[in-house]
N, C-alpha and C positions, 0 to 999 in steps of 0.2 A: 674180820677183814670183810667181811662180806657187806656189812654195813658200810664202809667206807667206799668199797667198789659201788655199792648201789647207790652212793650219795654223789660221787665222781660221776656215775651215768646220768643221774638226777640232774646235775647241775649243768653237763653237756648238753643234755637234752633239752632242759630249758633254754641255753643260749640259742642252741640250734632252732628251737621253736621260735624264739624271740625274731630271730633274722629271717626265719621263712615267712613269718607271718608279716612282717614289714614289707618282703619283696612282693608277696602276693597281695597285699592291701595297695601296695603303690601302682601295681599294676592293675587292680581292679578300680583305683581309683581314675588312672588314665583312660581305662575303658568307660568308665562312666562318665568323662569329660567328652569323650569322643561320640559317645552316644546321645549326649546333651547338644552337643555339636550338630551333629546329624539330624535331631528332631527340629532344632532351630532353622537349620537350612531348609527342612522339607516343609517347615510352616512359612517360611520366608517365599518359596517357589511357588506352594499353594496360593498365597497372596498375591504374588507375581501373576500368576495365570488368570485370578479372577480380576485383576485389574487390567491386563490384558483383553480380556474378554468383554469386560465393560467398556474400554475403549473402543474396541471393534463395534460393538453394538451402539454405541454414541455415534460413531462415524458413519455406520450405514445409516442409522436414522437421518443425520445430516445430507448424506447422499441423497437419499430419497426426497426429502424436503426440496433439495436443490433441484432434483429431475421435475418434481412436480411444478416449481415456480418456471424452470426452463419450459416446460411443456405450456403452461400458463401464456407466457410470453410469446412463444411461437404461434399459440393460437390468436393472439391478439395482433398479432403483426399480420397474419394471413387474413384477419378480417380488417384490417386498416388498408391492406394492400387490393383486399377486394372491392373497398368503398373507393378507393381511390381510383382504380381502374373503371369503376361505374361511372364516377364523376368526370372523368376523362373522355369516355366514350358517349357521354350523353351531351348533346349538342348543346354548348352553353353560349353560343353566339349571340343569342336575344339577350342575354343576361349582360347588364351593363357592370363594369367594375365599381363605380361610384352611383349611388342613387340619383334619383332626378334632382332633388333640393341640392347635393352637393355639386352637382354639374352646373346649376344655375348660379350658384354662389362662385364656382370656379370662372364662370364666364364674365360674369361681372367684375369681379377682382381683375381678370384680364385685361378687361376695357378700361377699368379706371386706371390702371398703370400705363397704358400706352396713350391715352389721352394728355396724361402729366409730363410726358416726355416732350421736350423742347429740343430742338436741334440748333445747335449753336455753329455757328459760320467761323471759319479759321480767320476771317477777315478782322473781327473784333480784337482777335488776341495778338497784341504788338509787344508785350513786355515778357522776359523770361519768368519762369516760375519763380517763388520766392525762396527755394533753396539754392538757387543760384547766387554767386557773388555778383557785385558789379565790377571788382576789380580783380582780376583772375592773379593769381598767384605764378603761374607757369610751371607749376610742379609736374602736371600731367601733359605737359606739350610734347609733342614728337621731336625733341631736340637731343642729340646727341649730348652725353655729360662726359665731362672730363674726368678720368681715372687718374688718382692719386697714388703713388705708390711709396712706400718707405723704402729707402735702400741702407 
C-alpha cells in the first residue's frame, strides 16, 4: 500500500511539476521578450541621439558658413559704398561723359541729319492722303439715324 501511495504522490507531483514548469517558462519567455524589446528600444534611442547630434553639428557648420559669407558680403558692400562716396565727392566736372572722338562723331552725325531735312510747305499739298476715299459713304457723318423697332 505504501508503494501505491508513493506512486500516486509521484504521478500527482509529476503533473504538478509539469504545469508549474509551463507556467514559469511562459512567464520567463514573456520576460525575455520584454527585455529584448527594451534592448532594441534603447539601441534605437541611442542611434536617434547620434543622428540628432550629427544633424545639429551639420546645422552649426552651415550657420557658421552662412555667417562668414554674410560678413564677407557686408565687407564688400562697405568697400563699394566707400568707393562710391569717394567717386561722388571727387570733382568729376572736368571729366566728360563721352570721349573726345565720340563727341566729334556725334556732332558730325547731328550736322548731317540737320542738313538733309528740307522743309515742305503746305501749299504744295492739295490732295488728301491715299488712305481716304474719293467717294465718302456717309457712315461716319453726323446725321441722326432712324431707329427701327419691332412691335
